[in-house]
C-alpha positions as CSV (number, residue, x, y, z in Angstrom):
1,X,112.2,123.7,88.7
2,X,112.4,124.0,92.3
3,X,110.1,121.7,94.8
4,X,108.4,124.6,95.3
5,X,106.9,123.9,91.6
6,X,105.8,121.0,91.7
7,X,102.2,120.0,91.6
8,X,100.9,118.5,95.0
9,X,99.7,115.2,92.7
10,X,103.7,115.0,92.1
11,X,105.3,112.1,93.6
12,X,108.4,113.0,93.6
13,X,108.4,115.8,96.4
14,X,107.7,112.8,99.0
15,X,110.2,110.7,97.5
16,X,112.1,114.0,98.2
17,X,111.6,113.4,101.5
18,X,112.1,110.1,102.1
19,X,115.1,109.7,101.2
20,X,116.4,112.7,103.2
21,X,115.3,110.8,106.2
22,X,116.6,107.7,104.6
23,X,120.1,109.2,104.0
24,X,119.7,110.8,107.8
25,X,119.5,107.2,108.8
26,X,122.6,106.0,107.2
27,X,120.7,103.9,104.9
28,X,120.8,106.5,102.0
29,X,124.5,107.2,102.4
30,X,126.3,109.2,99.1
31,X,124.5,108.1,96.1
32,X,123.2,104.0,96.9
33,X,119.5,103.2,96.7
34,X,116.6,104.0,95.0
35,X,113.6,105.5,94.9
36,X,110.6,105.3,92.2
37,X,106.3,106.3,91.9
38,X,104.0,104.3,89.6
39,X,101.8,107.5,87.5
40,X,98.7,106.7,86.6
41,X,99.0,105.7,82.8
42,X,101.8,103.1,84.5
43,X,105.6,105.2,84.0
44,X,107.2,105.8,86.7
45,X,109.5,108.5,88.0
46,X,112.7,107.6,89.1
47,X,116.1,108.2,90.5
48,X,119.0,110.0,88.4
49,X,121.6,107.3,89.0
50,X,124.5,108.7,91.0
51,X,122.9,111.6,92.8
52,X,123.3,112.0,96.6
53,X,120.3,110.9,97.8
54,X,120.4,113.5,101.1
55,X,120.0,116.6,98.3
56,X,117.9,115.3,95.7
57,X,115.6,118.0,94.2
58,X,113.1,117.7,91.2
59,X,115.3,117.8,88.1
60,X,117.5,114.2,90.2
61,X,114.6,112.1,88.5
62,X,113.2,110.3,85.4
63,X,110.2,109.3,84.3
64,X,110.3,106.2,82.7
65,X,107.7,104.0,80.2
66,X,106.8,100.2,81.3
67,X,109.1,98.7,78.7
68,X,112.2,101.0,79.9
69,X,112.3,103.9,77.4
70,X,113.3,107.2,79.4
71,X,110.2,109.8,78.4
72,X,111.5,113.1,80.9
73,X,114.4,113.5,82.3
74,X,116.4,116.9,83.5
75,X,119.7,117.3,80.8
76,X,120.2,114.7,78.1
77,X,122.9,112.7,79.3
78,X,120.6,111.7,82.9
79,X,120.9,108.2,83.3
80,X,117.8,106.1,86.0
81,X,119.2,104.2,88.1
82,X,121.4,101.0,87.6
83,X,118.5,99.2,89.4
84,X,115.3,100.4,87.4
85,X,115.0,96.9,85.3
86,X,113.8,95.7,89.1
87,X,111.7,98.6,89.2
88,X,109.8,97.0,86.0
89,X,110.1,93.3,87.6
90,X,107.9,94.3,90.5
91,X,105.4,96.8,88.8
92,X,104.6,94.2,86.8
93,X,104.6,91.5,88.9
94,X,102.5,93.7,91.4
95,X,99.1,95.5,89.9
96,X,98.1,97.1,92.9
97,X,102.3,98.7,93.6
98,X,102.7,102.8,93.3
99,X,106.1,102.8,95.1
100,X,109.5,101.1,95.2
101,X,111.8,102.1,97.5
102,X,115.9,100.3,97.6
103,X,118.1,101.2,100.6
104,X,121.3,99.8,101.9
105,X,121.9,99.1,105.6
106,X,124.3,97.8,107.5
107,X,121.6,95.4,108.9
108,X,120.4,94.4,106.1
109,X,123.4,93.4,104.5
110,X,124.0,91.5,107.4
111,X,120.8,90.1,107.5
112,X,121.2,88.5,103.7
113,X,124.5,86.7,105.4
114,X,123.5,85.0,108.3
115,X,121.7,81.9,105.8
116,X,122.9,80.0,102.2
117,X,119.7,79.7,101.8
118,X,117.5,82.0,99.4
119,X,114.7,83.2,102.2
120,X,115.6,83.9,106.1
121,X,112.8,83.4,108.7
122,X,111.4,86.3,109.9
123,X,110.7,86.7,113.9
124,X,106.6,87.2,114.7
125,X,107.0,90.5,116.1
126,X,104.8,93.4,116.3
127,X,105.9,95.2,113.4
128,X,104.7,92.8,110.9
129,X,100.9,94.2,111.3
130,X,102.6,97.3,109.8
131,X,102.8,94.9,106.3
132,X,98.8,93.6,107.4
133,X,99.9,90.7,108.8
134,X,98.0,90.0,111.4
135,X,97.9,86.4,112.2
136,X,99.3,85.2,115.3
137,X,102.5,83.1,115.3
138,X,102.8,83.9,111.5
139,X,105.6,82.2,109.4
140,X,107.0,84.9,107.2
141,X,110.2,84.5,105.2
142,X,112.1,87.0,103.7
143,X,113.3,85.8,100.1
144,X,117.2,86.6,99.5
145,X,118.6,86.9,96.0
146,X,122.3,86.7,94.6
147,X,123.8,90.2,93.7
148,X,125.0,90.1,90.3
149,X,126.4,92.6,88.7
150,X,124.1,92.5,85.9
151,X,121.0,94.0,87.3
152,X,118.8,92.7,84.7
153,X,119.9,88.7,85.6
154,X,118.6,89.7,89.2
155,X,115.7,91.3,87.9
156,X,114.6,87.9,85.6
157,X,115.2,85.7,88.6
158,X,112.6,88.3,90.9
159,X,110.3,87.9,88.4
160,X,110.6,83.9,87.6
161,X,110.2,83.5,91.5
162,X,107.7,85.4,92.7
163,X,105.5,84.2,89.6
164,X,105.4,81.1,90.6
165,X,105.5,82.1,94.4
166,X,104.6,85.3,95.5
167,X,105.6,86.5,98.8
168,X,104.2,87.4,101.8
169,X,105.5,90.6,102.7
170,X,105.7,92.8,100.2
171,X,109.8,92.8,100.5
172,X,113.5,91.1,99.3
173,X,116.8,91.0,100.2
174,X,119.8,91.1,97.6
175,X,122.5,89.5,99.2
176,X,125.3,92.3,100.4
177,X,123.4,95.0,99.2
178,X,120.0,95.6,100.7
179,X,116.5,95.4,100.9
180,X,113.9,96.5,98.2
181,X,110.1,97.0,99.0
182,X,107.1,98.2,96.8
183,X,104.0,99.6,98.6
184,X,100.4,100.6,97.7
185,X,101.6,104.9,97.7
186,X,105.4,106.8,98.3
187,X,104.0,107.1,101.8
188,X,102.8,103.6,102.8
189,X,106.5,102.1,100.9
190,X,108.6,105.2,103.6
191,X,106.7,103.0,106.3
192,X,108.1,99.6,105.3
193,X,111.3,100.7,105.0
194,X,111.3,101.6,108.6
195,X,109.8,99.1,109.4
196,X,111.7,96.4,108.1
197,X,114.6,97.9,108.9
198,X,113.7,97.8,112.5
199,X,113.1,93.6,112.2
200,X,117.1,93.3,110.4
201,X,117.8,96.0,113.9
202,X,116.3,93.0,115.3
203,X,117.1,90.1,114.4
204,X,121.0,91.3,114.3
205,X,120.2,92.3,117.9
206,X,118.6,89.1,119.0
207,X,122.0,87.1,117.6
208,X,123.8,89.1,119.3
209,X,122.5,88.3,122.3
210,X,122.1,84.7,121.9
211,X,126.2,84.3,120.9
212,X,127.1,86.2,123.9
213,X,124.8,84.0,126.1
214,X,126.4,81.2,124.5
215,X,129.8,82.4,125.4
216,X,129.5,83.3,128.6
217,X,128.0,79.8,129.1
218,X,130.9,78.1,128.1
């Protein structure tokens, strides 16, 4: 199967385009990151583990059932992303979610280290409107989760925390690892990644300006 063989309703083409963009931006270097899109039957296409994200083809996705069972794959040895359990948790928690994207950027990792707390306040900047947050001076925090070696442990903590306290914006950080967003469509997911990465760059730049001003005032 080639990209031209995909049906218009097949979301893999959209994910391939998004992955190439994210690779070019330096957010999916090498094999880092993972993308998924949920289908009407509840199953979802997710990137195969260990694939270069700037060179994905339709064969580099696995269709997975909500319980994690592999339904379709190109080669018998292909494995779904190591973070499939996180995508399962997101789709279980947020029925409106139709796509879940995870990328690795330097800025996201830096922001996750700016605090030891389990969240970070997001500045009230214009980009929040892209997430449907239209309040004046909104109080929004980015949830932060520890980066355990056993990914299902991260997924379990996401379920526990969000079941009790859903986030105001559809995004979370894993410390020293990157951001995960979820959205009502693959197209919206790409936009959300671009918006949240802008916010991270803003936070890092603002911190640098503050430190520079303090240093020059001494």
